[in-house]
mmCIF file of the protein (N, C-alpha, C, O) and its ligand, coordinates in Angstrom:
data_MODEL
# 
_entry.id   MODEL 
# 
loop_
_entity.id 
_entity.type 
_entity.pdbx_number_of_molecules 
1 polymer     1 
2 non-polymer 1 
# 
_entity_poly.entity_id                      1 
_entity_poly.type                           'polypeptide(L)' 
_entity_poly.nstd_linkage                   no 
_entity_poly.nstd_monomer                   no 
_entity_poly.pdbx_seq_one_letter_code       MAKCELCKSAIAENFLGKLFGTVIKDAKGKKHGICSECQRKFKKEEILSKL 
_entity_poly.pdbx_seq_one_letter_code_can   MAKCELCKSAIAENFLGKLFGTVIKDAKGKKHGICSECQRKFKKEEILSKL 
_entity_poly.pdbx_strand_id                 A 
# 
loop_
_entity_poly_seq.entity_id 
_entity_poly_seq.num 
_entity_poly_seq.mon_id 
_entity_poly_seq.hetero 
1 1  MET n 
1 2  ALA n 
1 3  LYS n 
1 4  CYS n 
1 5  GLU n 
1 6  LEU n 
1 7  CYS n 
1 8  LYS n 
1 9  SER n 
1 10 ALA n 
1 11 ILE n 
1 12 ALA n 
1 13 GLU n 
1 14 ASN n 
1 15 PHE n 
1 16 LEU n 
1 17 GLY n 
1 18 LYS n 
1 19 LEU n 
1 20 PHE n 
1 21 GLY n 
1 22 THR n 
1 23 VAL n 
1 24 ILE n 
1 25 LYS n 
1 26 ASP n 
1 27 ALA n 
1 28 LYS n 
1 29 GLY n 
1 30 LYS n 
1 31 LYS n 
1 32 HIS n 
1 33 GLY n 
1 34 ILE n 
1 35 CYS n 
1 36 SER n 
1 37 GLU n 
1 38 CYS n 
1 39 GLN n 
1 40 ARG n 
1 41 LYS n 
1 42 PHE n 
1 43 LYS n 
1 44 LYS n 
1 45 GLU n 
1 46 GLU n 
1 47 ILE n 
1 48 LEU n 
1 49 SER n 
1 50 LYS n 
1 51 LEU n 
# 
loop_
_struct_asym.id 
_struct_asym.entity_id 
A 1 
B 2 
# 
loop_
_chem_comp.id 
_chem_comp.type 
_chem_comp.mon_nstd_flag 
ALA 'L-peptide linking' y 
ARG 'L-peptide linking' y 
ASN 'L-peptide linking' y 
ASP 'L-peptide linking' y 
CYS 'L-peptide linking' y 
GLN 'L-peptide linking' y 
GLU 'L-peptide linking' y 
GLY 'peptide linking'   y 
HIS 'L-peptide linking' y 
ILE 'L-peptide linking' y 
LEU 'L-peptide linking' y 
LYS 'L-peptide linking' y 
MET 'L-peptide linking' y 
PHE 'L-peptide linking' y 
SER 'L-peptide linking' y 
THR 'L-peptide linking' y 
VAL 'L-peptide linking' y 
ZN  non-polymer         . 
# 
_pdbx_entity_nonpoly.entity_id   2 
_pdbx_entity_nonpoly.name        ? 
_pdbx_entity_nonpoly.comp_id     ZN 
# 
_pdbx_nonpoly_scheme.asym_id         B 
_pdbx_nonpoly_scheme.entity_id       2 
_pdbx_nonpoly_scheme.mon_id          ZN 
_pdbx_nonpoly_scheme.ndb_seq_num     1 
_pdbx_nonpoly_scheme.pdb_seq_num     101 
_pdbx_nonpoly_scheme.auth_seq_num    101 
_pdbx_nonpoly_scheme.pdb_mon_id      ZN 
_pdbx_nonpoly_scheme.auth_mon_id     ZN 
_pdbx_nonpoly_scheme.pdb_strand_id   A 
_pdbx_nonpoly_scheme.pdb_ins_code    . 
# 
loop_
_atom_site.group_PDB 
_atom_site.id 
_atom_site.type_symbol 
_atom_site.label_atom_id 
_atom_site.label_alt_id 
_atom_site.label_comp_id 
_atom_site.label_asym_id 
_atom_site.label_entity_id 
_atom_site.label_seq_id 
_atom_site.pdbx_PDB_ins_code 
_atom_site.Cartn_x 
_atom_site.Cartn_y 
_atom_site.Cartn_z 
_atom_site.occupancy 
_atom_site.B_iso_or_equiv 
_atom_site.pdbx_formal_charge 
_atom_site.auth_seq_id 
_atom_site.auth_comp_id 
_atom_site.auth_asym_id 
_atom_site.auth_atom_id 
_atom_site.pdbx_PDB_model_num 
ATOM   1   N  N  . MET A 1 1  ? -108.179 -1.769  -11.941 1.00 0.00 ? 1   MET A N  1 
ATOM   2   C  CA . MET A 1 1  ? -107.298 -2.915  -11.939 1.00 0.00 ? 1   MET A CA 1 
ATOM   3   C  C  . MET A 1 1  ? -105.898 -2.513  -11.502 1.00 0.00 ? 1   MET A C  1 
ATOM   4   O  O  . MET A 1 1  ? -105.431 -1.408  -11.779 1.00 0.00 ? 1   MET A O  1 
ATOM   5   N  N  . ALA A 1 2  ? -105.269 -3.401  -10.841 1.00 0.00 ? 2   ALA A N  1 
ATOM   6   C  CA . ALA A 1 2  ? -103.881 -3.120  -10.368 1.00 0.00 ? 2   ALA A CA 1 
ATOM   7   C  C  . ALA A 1 2  ? -102.908 -3.090  -11.541 1.00 0.00 ? 2   ALA A C  1 
ATOM   8   O  O  . ALA A 1 2  ? -103.057 -3.822  -12.519 1.00 0.00 ? 2   ALA A O  1 
ATOM   9   N  N  . LYS A 1 3  ? -101.913 -2.227  -11.414 1.00 0.00 ? 3   LYS A N  1 
ATOM   10  C  CA . LYS A 1 3  ? -100.925 -2.128  -12.459 1.00 0.00 ? 3   LYS A CA 1 
ATOM   11  C  C  . LYS A 1 3  ? -99.557  -2.511  -11.925 1.00 0.00 ? 3   LYS A C  1 
ATOM   12  O  O  . LYS A 1 3  ? -99.256  -2.242  -10.762 1.00 0.00 ? 3   LYS A O  1 
ATOM   13  N  N  . CYS A 1 4  ? -98.711  -3.140  -12.758 1.00 0.00 ? 4   CYS A N  1 
ATOM   14  C  CA . CYS A 1 4  ? -97.356  -3.427  -12.391 1.00 0.00 ? 4   CYS A CA 1 
ATOM   15  C  C  . CYS A 1 4  ? -96.598  -2.079  -12.343 1.00 0.00 ? 4   CYS A C  1 
ATOM   16  O  O  . CYS A 1 4  ? -96.667  -1.265  -13.264 1.00 0.00 ? 4   CYS A O  1 
ATOM   17  N  N  . GLU A 1 5  ? -95.899  -1.895  -11.262 1.00 0.00 ? 5   GLU A N  1 
ATOM   18  C  CA . GLU A 1 5  ? -95.210  -0.589  -11.106 1.00 0.00 ? 5   GLU A CA 1 
ATOM   19  C  C  . GLU A 1 5  ? -93.877  -0.542  -11.843 1.00 0.00 ? 5   GLU A C  1 
ATOM   20  O  O  . GLU A 1 5  ? -93.218  0.495   -11.914 1.00 0.00 ? 5   GLU A O  1 
ATOM   21  N  N  . LEU A 1 6  ? -93.499  -1.701  -12.391 1.00 0.00 ? 6   LEU A N  1 
ATOM   22  C  CA . LEU A 1 6  ? -92.264  -1.716  -13.220 1.00 0.00 ? 6   LEU A CA 1 
ATOM   23  C  C  . LEU A 1 6  ? -92.542  -1.559  -14.671 1.00 0.00 ? 6   LEU A C  1 
ATOM   24  O  O  . LEU A 1 6  ? -92.002  -0.640  -15.286 1.00 0.00 ? 6   LEU A O  1 
ATOM   25  N  N  . CYS A 1 7  ? -93.347  -2.390  -15.261 1.00 0.00 ? 7   CYS A N  1 
ATOM   26  C  CA . CYS A 1 7  ? -93.632  -2.300  -16.683 1.00 0.00 ? 7   CYS A CA 1 
ATOM   27  C  C  . CYS A 1 7  ? -94.941  -1.583  -17.026 1.00 0.00 ? 7   CYS A C  1 
ATOM   28  O  O  . CYS A 1 7  ? -95.264  -1.378  -18.196 1.00 0.00 ? 7   CYS A O  1 
ATOM   29  N  N  . LYS A 1 8  ? -95.691  -1.205  -15.976 1.00 0.00 ? 8   LYS A N  1 
ATOM   30  C  CA . LYS A 1 8  ? -96.945  -0.436  -16.113 1.00 0.00 ? 8   LYS A CA 1 
ATOM   31  C  C  . LYS A 1 8  ? -98.072  -1.200  -16.822 1.00 0.00 ? 8   LYS A C  1 
ATOM   32  O  O  . LYS A 1 8  ? -99.081  -0.608  -17.205 1.00 0.00 ? 8   LYS A O  1 
ATOM   33  N  N  . SER A 1 9  ? -97.900  -2.464  -16.986 1.00 0.00 ? 9   SER A N  1 
ATOM   34  C  CA . SER A 1 9  ? -99.014  -3.231  -17.588 1.00 0.00 ? 9   SER A CA 1 
ATOM   35  C  C  . SER A 1 9  ? -99.960  -3.674  -16.482 1.00 0.00 ? 9   SER A C  1 
ATOM   36  O  O  . SER A 1 9  ? -99.589  -3.754  -15.311 1.00 0.00 ? 9   SER A O  1 
ATOM   37  N  N  . ALA A 1 10 ? -101.167 -3.953  -16.880 1.00 0.00 ? 10  ALA A N  1 
ATOM   38  C  CA . ALA A 1 10 ? -102.180 -4.378  -15.901 1.00 0.00 ? 10  ALA A CA 1 
ATOM   39  C  C  . ALA A 1 10 ? -101.830 -5.742  -15.350 1.00 0.00 ? 10  ALA A C  1 
ATOM   40  O  O  . ALA A 1 10 ? -101.369 -6.616  -16.083 1.00 0.00 ? 10  ALA A O  1 
ATOM   41  N  N  . ILE A 1 11 ? -102.044 -5.924  -14.072 1.00 0.00 ? 11  ILE A N  1 
ATOM   42  C  CA . ILE A 1 11 ? -101.827 -7.243  -13.450 1.00 0.00 ? 11  ILE A CA 1 
ATOM   43  C  C  . ILE A 1 11 ? -103.187 -7.933  -13.360 1.00 0.00 ? 11  ILE A C  1 
ATOM   44  O  O  . ILE A 1 11 ? -104.126 -7.384  -12.782 1.00 0.00 ? 11  ILE A O  1 
ATOM   45  N  N  . ALA A 1 12 ? -103.293 -9.109  -13.916 1.00 0.00 ? 12  ALA A N  1 
ATOM   46  C  CA . ALA A 1 12 ? -104.527 -9.879  -13.853 1.00 0.00 ? 12  ALA A CA 1 
ATOM   47  C  C  . ALA A 1 12 ? -104.810 -10.342 -12.457 1.00 0.00 ? 12  ALA A C  1 
ATOM   48  O  O  . ALA A 1 12 ? -103.905 -10.519 -11.641 1.00 0.00 ? 12  ALA A O  1 
ATOM   49  N  N  . GLU A 1 13 ? -106.054 -10.533 -12.197 1.00 0.00 ? 13  GLU A N  1 
ATOM   50  C  CA . GLU A 1 13 ? -106.488 -11.033 -10.872 1.00 0.00 ? 13  GLU A CA 1 
ATOM   51  C  C  . GLU A 1 13 ? -107.265 -12.291 -11.084 1.00 0.00 ? 13  GLU A C  1 
ATOM   52  O  O  . GLU A 1 13 ? -107.920 -12.443 -12.116 1.00 0.00 ? 13  GLU A O  1 
ATOM   53  N  N  . ASN A 1 14 ? -107.218 -13.216 -10.128 1.00 0.00 ? 14  ASN A N  1 
ATOM   54  C  CA . ASN A 1 14 ? -108.026 -14.423 -10.222 1.00 0.00 ? 14  ASN A CA 1 
ATOM   55  C  C  . ASN A 1 14 ? -109.409 -14.094 -9.629  1.00 0.00 ? 14  ASN A C  1 
ATOM   56  O  O  . ASN A 1 14 ? -109.655 -12.967 -9.198  1.00 0.00 ? 14  ASN A O  1 
ATOM   57  N  N  . PHE A 1 15 ? -110.277 -15.062 -9.615  1.00 0.00 ? 15  PHE A N  1 
ATOM   58  C  CA . PHE A 1 15 ? -111.646 -14.766 -9.193  1.00 0.00 ? 15  PHE A CA 1 
ATOM   59  C  C  . PHE A 1 15 ? -111.769 -14.388 -7.747  1.00 0.00 ? 15  PHE A C  1 
ATOM   60  O  O  . PHE A 1 15 ? -112.820 -13.898 -7.334  1.00 0.00 ? 15  PHE A O  1 
ATOM   61  N  N  . LEU A 1 16 ? -110.731 -14.595 -6.952  1.00 0.00 ? 16  LEU A N  1 
ATOM   62  C  CA . LEU A 1 16 ? -110.734 -14.182 -5.561  1.00 0.00 ? 16  LEU A CA 1 
ATOM   63  C  C  . LEU A 1 16 ? -110.157 -12.802 -5.393  1.00 0.00 ? 16  LEU A C  1 
ATOM   64  O  O  . LEU A 1 16 ? -110.057 -12.290 -4.278  1.00 0.00 ? 16  LEU A O  1 
ATOM   65  N  N  . GLY A 1 17 ? -109.779 -12.201 -6.496  1.00 0.00 ? 17  GLY A N  1 
ATOM   66  C  CA . GLY A 1 17 ? -109.188 -10.867 -6.391  1.00 0.00 ? 17  GLY A CA 1 
ATOM   67  C  C  . GLY A 1 17 ? -107.720 -10.870 -6.075  1.00 0.00 ? 17  GLY A C  1 
ATOM   68  O  O  . GLY A 1 17 ? -107.121 -9.820  -5.843  1.00 0.00 ? 17  GLY A O  1 
ATOM   69  N  N  . LYS A 1 18 ? -107.119 -12.086 -6.066  1.00 0.00 ? 18  LYS A N  1 
ATOM   70  C  CA . LYS A 1 18 ? -105.700 -12.205 -5.796  1.00 0.00 ? 18  LYS A CA 1 
ATOM   71  C  C  . LYS A 1 18 ? -104.923 -11.930 -7.053  1.00 0.00 ? 18  LYS A C  1 
ATOM   72  O  O  . LYS A 1 18 ? -105.287 -12.403 -8.129  1.00 0.00 ? 18  LYS A O  1 
ATOM   73  N  N  . LEU A 1 19 ? -103.817 -11.145 -6.927  1.00 0.00 ? 19  LEU A N  1 
ATOM   74  C  CA . LEU A 1 19 ? -103.056 -10.760 -8.096  1.00 0.00 ? 19  LEU A CA 1 
ATOM   75  C  C  . LEU A 1 19 ? -102.187 -11.887 -8.602  1.00 0.00 ? 19  LEU A C  1 
ATOM   76  O  O  . LEU A 1 19 ? -101.604 -12.641 -7.823  1.00 0.00 ? 19  LEU A O  1 
ATOM   77  N  N  . PHE A 1 20 ? -102.105 -11.997 -9.967  1.00 0.00 ? 20  PHE A N  1 
ATOM   78  C  CA . PHE A 1 20 ? -101.119 -12.865 -10.524 1.00 0.00 ? 20  PHE A CA 1 
ATOM   79  C  C  . PHE A 1 20 ? -99.805  -12.123 -10.590 1.00 0.00 ? 20  PHE A C  1 
ATOM   80  O  O  . PHE A 1 20 ? -99.495  -11.467 -11.584 1.00 0.00 ? 20  PHE A O  1 
ATOM   81  N  N  . GLY A 1 21 ? -99.076  -12.226 -9.579  1.00 0.00 ? 21  GLY A N  1 
ATOM   82  C  CA . GLY A 1 21 ? -97.875  -11.422 -9.409  1.00 0.00 ? 21  GLY A CA 1 
ATOM   83  C  C  . GLY A 1 21 ? -97.575  -11.369 -7.936  1.00 0.00 ? 21  GLY A C  1 
ATOM   84  O  O  . GLY A 1 21 ? -97.929  -12.273 -7.179  1.00 0.00 ? 21  GLY A O  1 
ATOM   85  N  N  . THR A 1 22 ? -96.913  -10.294 -7.533  1.00 0.00 ? 22  THR A N  1 
ATOM   86  C  CA . THR A 1 22 ? -96.558  -10.226 -6.151  1.00 0.00 ? 22  THR A CA 1 
ATOM   87  C  C  . THR A 1 22 ? -96.647  -8.786  -5.662  1.00 0.00 ? 22  THR A C  1 
ATOM   88  O  O  . THR A 1 22 ? -96.694  -7.851  -6.461  1.00 0.00 ? 22  THR A O  1 
ATOM   89  N  N  . VAL A 1 23 ? -96.670  -8.618  -4.357  1.00 0.00 ? 23  VAL A N  1 
ATOM   90  C  CA . VAL A 1 23 ? -96.621  -7.294  -3.756  1.00 0.00 ? 23  VAL A CA 1 
ATOM   91  C  C  . VAL A 1 23 ? -95.353  -7.254  -2.940  1.00 0.00 ? 23  VAL A C  1 
ATOM   92  O  O  . VAL A 1 23 ? -95.161  -8.087  -2.054  1.00 0.00 ? 23  VAL A O  1 
ATOM   93  N  N  . ILE A 1 24 ? -94.463  -6.281  -3.225  1.00 0.00 ? 24  ILE A N  1 
ATOM   94  C  CA . ILE A 1 24 ? -93.265  -6.189  -2.410  1.00 0.00 ? 24  ILE A CA 1 
ATOM   95  C  C  . ILE A 1 24 ? -93.316  -4.872  -1.640  1.00 0.00 ? 24  ILE A C  1 
ATOM   96  O  O  . ILE A 1 24 ? -93.875  -3.871  -2.090  1.00 0.00 ? 24  ILE A O  1 
ATOM   97  N  N  . LYS A 1 25 ? -92.717  -4.924  -0.480  1.00 0.00 ? 25  LYS A N  1 
ATOM   98  C  CA . LYS A 1 25 ? -92.661  -3.719  0.333   1.00 0.00 ? 25  LYS A CA 1 
ATOM   99  C  C  . LYS A 1 25 ? -91.248  -3.117  0.256   1.00 0.00 ? 25  LYS A C  1 
ATOM   100 O  O  . LYS A 1 25 ? -90.255  -3.841  0.336   1.00 0.00 ? 25  LYS A O  1 
ATOM   101 N  N  . ASP A 1 26 ? -91.168  -1.805  0.103   1.00 0.00 ? 26  ASP A N  1 
ATOM   102 C  CA . ASP A 1 26 ? -89.870  -1.163  0.080   1.00 0.00 ? 26  ASP A CA 1 
ATOM   103 C  C  . ASP A 1 26 ? -89.440  -0.848  1.513   1.00 0.00 ? 26  ASP A C  1 
ATOM   104 O  O  . ASP A 1 26 ? -90.126  -1.189  2.477   1.00 0.00 ? 26  ASP A O  1 
ATOM   105 N  N  . ALA A 1 27 ? -88.282  -0.186  1.626   1.00 0.00 ? 27  ALA A N  1 
ATOM   106 C  CA . ALA A 1 27 ? -87.720  0.078   2.958   1.00 0.00 ? 27  ALA A CA 1 
ATOM   107 C  C  . ALA A 1 27 ? -88.632  0.885   3.822   1.00 0.00 ? 27  ALA A C  1 
ATOM   108 O  O  . ALA A 1 27 ? -88.571  0.783   5.047   1.00 0.00 ? 27  ALA A O  1 
ATOM   109 N  N  . LYS A 1 28 ? -89.507  1.714   3.205   1.00 0.00 ? 28  LYS A N  1 
ATOM   110 C  CA . LYS A 1 28 ? -90.437  2.541   3.981   1.00 0.00 ? 28  LYS A CA 1 
ATOM   111 C  C  . LYS A 1 28 ? -91.737  1.810   4.319   1.00 0.00 ? 28  LYS A C  1 
ATOM   112 O  O  . LYS A 1 28 ? -92.601  2.357   5.005   1.00 0.00 ? 28  LYS A O  1 
ATOM   113 N  N  . GLY A 1 29 ? -91.875  0.551   3.826   1.00 0.00 ? 29  GLY A N  1 
ATOM   114 C  CA . GLY A 1 29 ? -93.056  -0.195  4.113   1.00 0.00 ? 29  GLY A CA 1 
ATOM   115 C  C  . GLY A 1 29 ? -94.178  0.053   3.125   1.00 0.00 ? 29  GLY A C  1 
ATOM   116 O  O  . GLY A 1 29 ? -95.291  -0.436  3.314   1.00 0.00 ? 29  GLY A O  1 
ATOM   117 N  N  . LYS A 1 30 ? -93.892  0.820   2.056   1.00 0.00 ? 30  LYS A N  1 
ATOM   118 C  CA . LYS A 1 30 ? -94.886  1.074   0.973   1.00 0.00 ? 30  LYS A CA 1 
ATOM   119 C  C  . LYS A 1 30 ? -94.983  -0.159  0.090   1.00 0.00 ? 30  LYS A C  1 
ATOM   120 O  O  . LYS A 1 30 ? -93.971  -0.762  -0.267  1.00 0.00 ? 30  LYS A O  1 
ATOM   121 N  N  . LYS A 1 31 ? -96.205  -0.528  -0.257  1.00 0.00 ? 31  LYS A N  1 
ATOM   122 C  CA . LYS A 1 31 ? -96.416  -1.720  -1.051  1.00 0.00 ? 31  LYS A CA 1 
ATOM   123 C  C  . LYS A 1 31 ? -96.429  -1.387  -2.529  1.00 0.00 ? 31  LYS A C  1 
ATOM   124 O  O  . LYS A 1 31 ? -96.992  -0.369  -2.930  1.00 0.00 ? 31  LYS A O  1 
ATOM   125 N  N  . HIS A 1 32 ? -95.814  -2.236  -3.347  1.00 0.00 ? 32  HIS A N  1 
ATOM   126 C  CA . HIS A 1 32 ? -95.741  -2.066  -4.794  1.00 0.00 ? 32  HIS A CA 1 
ATOM   127 C  C  . HIS A 1 32 ? -96.196  -3.366  -5.468  1.00 0.00 ? 32  HIS A C  1 
ATOM   128 O  O  . HIS A 1 32 ? -95.702  -4.458  -5.187  1.00 0.00 ? 32  HIS A O  1 
ATOM   129 N  N  . GLY A 1 33 ? -97.157  -3.186  -6.364  1.00 0.00 ? 33  GLY A N  1 
ATOM   130 C  CA . GLY A 1 33 ? -97.571  -4.376  -7.158  1.00 0.00 ? 33  GLY A CA 1 
ATOM   131 C  C  . GLY A 1 33 ? -96.614  -4.681  -8.298  1.00 0.00 ? 33  GLY A C  1 
ATOM   132 O  O  . GLY A 1 33 ? -96.168  -3.789  -9.019  1.00 0.00 ? 33  GLY A O  1 
ATOM   133 N  N  . ILE A 1 34 ? -96.316  -5.934  -8.437  1.00 0.00 ? 34  ILE A N  1 
ATOM   134 C  CA . ILE A 1 34 ? -95.369  -6.364  -9.472  1.00 0.00 ? 34  ILE A CA 1 
ATOM   135 C  C  . ILE A 1 34 ? -95.996  -7.563  -10.225 1.00 0.00 ? 34  ILE A C  1 
ATOM   136 O  O  . ILE A 1 34 ? -96.443  -8.528  -9.604  1.00 0.00 ? 34  ILE A O  1 
ATOM   137 N  N  . CYS A 1 35 ? -96.018  -7.485  -11.529 1.00 0.00 ? 35  CYS A N  1 
ATOM   138 C  CA . CYS A 1 35 ? -96.610  -8.614  -12.299 1.00 0.00 ? 35  CYS A CA 1 
ATOM   139 C  C  . CYS A 1 35 ? -95.708  -9.838  -12.242 1.00 0.00 ? 35  CYS A C  1 
ATOM   140 O  O  . CYS A 1 35 ? -94.524  -9.741  -11.917 1.00 0.00 ? 35  CYS A O  1 
ATOM   141 N  N  . SER A 1 36 ? -96.280  -10.984 -12.561 1.00 0.00 ? 36  SER A N  1 
ATOM   142 C  CA . SER A 1 36 ? -95.544  -12.220 -12.464 1.00 0.00 ? 36  SER A CA 1 
ATOM   143 C  C  . SER A 1 36 ? -94.406  -12.211 -13.477 1.00 0.00 ? 36  SER A C  1 
ATOM   144 O  O  . SER A 1 36 ? -93.374  -12.839 -13.240 1.00 0.00 ? 36  SER A O  1 
ATOM   145 N  N  . GLU A 1 37 ? -94.571  -11.506 -14.615 1.00 0.00 ? 37  GLU A N  1 
ATOM   146 C  CA . GLU A 1 37 ? -93.516  -11.428 -15.614 1.00 0.00 ? 37  GLU A CA 1 
ATOM   147 C  C  . GLU A 1 37 ? -92.238  -10.766 -15.040 1.00 0.00 ? 37  GLU A C  1 
ATOM   148 O  O  . GLU A 1 37 ? -91.133  -11.296 -15.158 1.00 0.00 ? 37  GLU A O  1 
ATOM   149 N  N  . CYS A 1 38 ? -92.437  -9.604  -14.421 1.00 0.00 ? 38  CYS A N  1 
ATOM   150 C  CA . CYS A 1 38 ? -91.332  -8.861  -13.822 1.00 0.00 ? 38  CYS A CA 1 
ATOM   151 C  C  . CYS A 1 38 ? -90.765  -9.616  -12.623 1.00 0.00 ? 38  CYS A C  1 
ATOM   152 O  O  . CYS A 1 38 ? -89.561  -9.589  -12.365 1.00 0.00 ? 38  CYS A O  1 
ATOM   153 N  N  . GLN A 1 39 ? -91.638  -10.276 -11.911 1.00 0.00 ? 39  GLN A N  1 
ATOM   154 C  CA . GLN A 1 39 ? -91.198  -11.073 -10.788 1.00 0.00 ? 39  GLN A CA 1 
ATOM   155 C  C  . GLN A 1 39 ? -90.229  -12.167 -11.228 1.00 0.00 ? 39  GLN A C  1 
ATOM   156 O  O  . GLN A 1 39 ? -89.247  -12.461 -10.546 1.00 0.00 ? 39  GLN A O  1 
ATOM   157 N  N  . ARG A 1 40 ? -90.520  -12.749 -12.356 1.00 0.00 ? 40  ARG A N  1 
ATOM   158 C  CA . ARG A 1 40 ? -89.687  -13.807 -12.940 1.00 0.00 ? 40  ARG A CA 1 
ATOM   159 C  C  . ARG A 1 40 ? -88.356  -13.212 -13.397 1.00 0.00 ? 40  ARG A C  1 
ATOM   160 O  O  . ARG A 1 40 ? -87.295  -13.799 -13.185 1.00 0.00 ? 40  ARG A O  1 
ATOM   161 N  N  . LYS A 1 41 ? -88.428  -12.044 -14.025 1.00 0.00 ? 41  LYS A N  1 
ATOM   162 C  CA . LYS A 1 41 ? -87.229  -11.459 -14.672 1.00 0.00 ? 41  LYS A CA 1 
ATOM   163 C  C  . LYS A 1 41 ? -86.240  -10.851 -13.663 1.00 0.00 ? 41  LYS A C  1 
ATOM   164 O  O  . LYS A 1 41 ? -85.029  -10.875 -13.885 1.00 0.00 ? 41  LYS A O  1 
ATOM   165 N  N  . PHE A 1 42 ? -86.758  -10.316 -12.573 1.00 0.00 ? 42  PHE A N  1 
ATOM   166 C  CA . PHE A 1 42 ? -85.899  -9.571  -11.680 1.00 0.00 ? 42  PHE A CA 1 
ATOM   167 C  C  . PHE A 1 42 ? -85.907  -10.134 -10.238 1.00 0.00 ? 42  PHE A C  1 
ATOM   168 O  O  . PHE A 1 42 ? -86.896  -10.687 -9.756  1.00 0.00 ? 42  PHE A O  1 
ATOM   169 N  N  . LYS A 1 43 ? -84.786  -9.963  -9.609  1.00 0.00 ? 43  LYS A N  1 
ATOM   170 C  CA . LYS A 1 43 ? -84.760  -10.260 -8.171  1.00 0.00 ? 43  LYS A CA 1 
ATOM   171 C  C  . LYS A 1 43 ? -85.448  -9.113  -7.369  1.00 0.00 ? 43  LYS A C  1 
ATOM   172 O  O  . LYS A 1 43 ? -85.607  -7.998  -7.866  1.00 0.00 ? 43  LYS A O  1 
ATOM   173 N  N  . LYS A 1 44 ? -85.821  -9.413  -6.191  1.00 0.00 ? 44  LYS A N  1 
ATOM   174 C  CA . LYS A 1 44 ? -86.515  -8.375  -5.348  1.00 0.00 ? 44  LYS A CA 1 
ATOM   175 C  C  . LYS A 1 44 ? -85.638  -7.092  -5.204  1.00 0.00 ? 44  LYS A C  1 
ATOM   176 O  O  . LYS A 1 44 ? -86.140  -5.969  -5.240  1.00 0.00 ? 44  LYS A O  1 
ATOM   177 N  N  . GLU A 1 45 ? -84.340  -7.308  -5.043  1.00 0.00 ? 45  GLU A N  1 
ATOM   178 C  CA . GLU A 1 45 ? -83.455  -6.163  -4.861  1.00 0.00 ? 45  GLU A CA 1 
ATOM   179 C  C  . GLU A 1 45 ? -83.418  -5.330  -6.121  1.00 0.00 ? 45  GLU A C  1 
ATOM   180 O  O  . GLU A 1 45 ? -83.375  -4.101  -6.063  1.00 0.00 ? 45  GLU A O  1 
ATOM   181 N  N  . GLU A 1 46 ? -83.435  -5.996  -7.253  1.00 0.00 ? 46  GLU A N  1 
ATOM   182 C  CA . GLU A 1 46 ? -83.424  -5.299  -8.557  1.00 0.00 ? 46  GLU A CA 1 
ATOM   183 C  C  . GLU A 1 46 ? -84.728  -4.486  -8.743  1.00 0.00 ? 46  GLU A C  1 
ATOM   184 O  O  . GLU A 1 46 ? -84.717  -3.346  -9.207  1.00 0.00 ? 46  GLU A O  1 
ATOM   185 N  N  . ILE A 1 47 ? -85.823  -5.115  -8.367  1.00 0.00 ? 47  ILE A N  1 
ATOM   186 C  CA . ILE A 1 47 ? -87.108  -4.421  -8.494  1.00 0.00 ? 47  ILE A CA 1 
ATOM   187 C  C  . ILE A 1 47 ? -87.138  -3.188  -7.663  1.00 0.00 ? 47  ILE A C  1 
ATOM   188 O  O  . ILE A 1 47 ? -87.545  -2.125  -8.131  1.00 0.00 ? 47  ILE A O  1 
ATOM   189 N  N  . LEU A 1 48 ? -86.705  -3.311  -6.406  1.00 0.00 ? 48  LEU A N  1 
ATOM   190 C  CA . LEU A 1 48 ? -86.700  -2.141  -5.515  1.00 0.00 ? 48  LEU A CA 1 
ATOM   191 C  C  . LEU A 1 48 ? -85.803  -1.042  -6.008  1.00 0.00 ? 48  LEU A C  1 
ATOM   192 O  O  . LEU A 1 48 ? -86.095  0.138   -5.813  1.00 0.00 ? 48  LEU A O  1 
ATOM   193 N  N  . SER A 1 49 ? -84.728  -1.406  -6.636  1.00 0.00 ? 49  SER A N  1 
ATOM   194 C  CA . SER A 1 49 ? -83.790  -0.377  -7.157  1.00 0.00 ? 49  SER A CA 1 
ATOM   195 C  C  . SER A 1 49 ? -84.349  0.394   -8.383  1.00 0.00 ? 49  SER A C  1 
ATOM   196 O  O  . SER A 1 49 ? -83.911  1.493   -8.722  1.00 0.00 ? 49  SER A O  1 
ATOM   197 N  N  . LYS A 1 50 ? -85.344  -0.260  -9.019  1.00 0.00 ? 50  LYS A N  1 
ATOM   198 C  CA . LYS A 1 50 ? -85.944  0.354   -10.240 1.00 0.00 ? 50  LYS A CA 1 
ATOM   199 C  C  . LYS A 1 50 ? -87.203  1.143   -9.927  1.00 0.00 ? 50  LYS A C  1 
ATOM   200 O  O  . LYS A 1 50 ? -87.676  1.918   -10.758 1.00 0.00 ? 50  LYS A O  1 
ATOM   201 N  N  . LEU A 1 51 ? -87.741  0.953   -8.750  1.00 0.00 ? 51  LEU A N  1 
ATOM   202 C  CA . LEU A 1 51 ? -89.010  1.653   -8.461  1.00 0.00 ? 51  LEU A CA 1 
ATOM   203 C  C  . LEU A 1 51 ? -88.838  3.154   -8.324  1.00 0.00 ? 51  LEU A C  1 
ATOM   204 O  O  . LEU A 1 51 ? -89.812  3.867   -8.083  1.00 0.00 ? 51  LEU A O  1 
HETATM 205 ZN ZN . ZN  B 2 .  ? -94.362  -5.951  -14.818 1.00 0.00 2 101 ZN  A ZN 1 
# 
């Protein structure tokens, strides 16, 4: 199961395998899974600065 790279908790998936959360790309194009909770709490720039 995918994990949130900020809070390290598991990210739930729906029946299609889509994450309840988001995937953001950093400056190098690497993808990071972020849960919907962290997505709500932080702006994209803040998330990237914490990774
Ligand atoms: Zn999280």
